[in-house]
C-alpha positions as CSV (number, residue, x, y, z in Angstrom):
1,M,-2.4,10.5,10.4
2,R,0.2,8.0,11.4
3,P,-0.9,4.3,11.9
4,P,-1.6,3.0,15.1
5,P,1.1,0.6,16.9
6,G,-1.5,-2.2,16.6
7,L,-1.9,-1.7,13.1
8,L,1.5,-2.4,12.2
9,A,1.6,-5.6,14.4
10,A,-1.6,-7.1,12.9
11,F,0.2,-6.6,9.2
12,G,3.4,-7.7,10.1
13,G,5.3,-4.0,10.0
14,S,8.8,-4.7,11.7
15,T,10.1,-1.1,11.3
16,E,9.2,2.1,12.3
17,P,7.0,4.0,9.9
18,E,8.2,6.3,7.7
19,R,5.8,9.1,5.8
20,L,5.8,8.8,2.5
21,A,6.5,11.9,0.2
22,G,3.9,12.2,-3.1
23,G,0.3,11.7,-3.5
24,R,-2.4,12.7,-0.7
25,G,0.9,12.5,2.2
26,T,-1.5,9.7,3.8
27,A,0.9,6.8,3.1
28,W,3.7,5.3,5.6
29,R,6.1,2.8,4.6
30,C,7.0,0.3,7.2
31,G,9.9,-2.3,5.9
32,D,8.1,-4.2,2.5
33,L,4.6,-2.7,4.0
34,V,2.7,0.8,2.8
35,L,-0.1,1.4,5.0
36,K,-2.7,3.8,3.8
37,P,-5.8,5.2,5.4
38,L,-9.1,3.7,3.6
39,D,-10.0,6.1,0.9
40,T,-12.7,4.3,-0.9
41,S,-15.3,1.1,0.1
42,V,-13.6,-2.3,0.7
43,E,-15.9,-3.7,-2.0
44,E,-14.1,-1.5,-4.3
45,L,-11.1,-2.3,-2.8
46,E,-11.4,-5.8,-3.1
47,W,-12.2,-5.2,-6.7
48,Q,-9.1,-3.5,-7.5
49,A,-6.9,-6.0,-5.6
50,A,-8.2,-9.3,-7.4
51,L,-7.5,-7.2,-11.0
52,L,-4.1,-6.4,-9.9
53,H,-3.4,-9.8,-8.5
54,R,-4.5,-11.4,-11.8
55,L,-2.3,-9.0,-13.9
56,D,0.7,-11.2,-15.4
57,C,3.6,-8.4,-14.9
58,D,6.1,-8.5,-18.3
59,G,8.0,-4.9,-18.0
60,F,6.1,-3.5,-15.4
61,R,5.3,-4.1,-11.5
62,V,2.3,-3.5,-9.5
63,S,1.9,-3.7,-5.9
64,R,-0.7,-6.1,-4.4
65,L,-3.1,-5.7,-1.4
66,R,-2.0,-7.7,2.2
67,G,-5.0,-6.5,3.7
68,V,-7.1,-4.2,5.1
69,R,-8.2,-3.4,8.8
70,D,-9.1,-0.7,11.3
71,G,-9.8,1.9,8.0
72,W,-6.3,1.2,7.0
73,C,-5.3,-1.0,4.3
74,A,-1.7,-2.5,3.4
75,W,-0.2,-2.7,0.4
76,E,3.2,-4.6,-0.6
77,Y,6.0,-2.0,-1.2
78,V,7.7,-1.9,-5.0
79,P,10.8,0.3,-5.0
80,G,11.3,2.7,-7.7
81,E,11.5,6.3,-8.5
82,H,8.8,8.4,-10.6
83,R,9.8,9.3,-13.9
84,E,8.1,11.8,-15.9
85,R,6.3,10.4,-18.7
86,A,7.4,6.7,-17.9
87,W,4.3,4.5,-18.5
């Protein structure tokens, strides 16, 4: 399911969404955002976001939650590549 146009504007998306490979196939990149349909409770997502926000990232990166709206969540895009067994 493609993110609706009004959602892109609500999160400040500036480019056409592009489907990301991997995972469940439901994530879309839109500039510096990654948009995904909400697949958990809002309370659980807020807990996860608070935990990730408190991390002091030294030698690793995590994406930060940018918001939740209309059944979708927006995370900041963190560039990189998957490397097998690279934790």
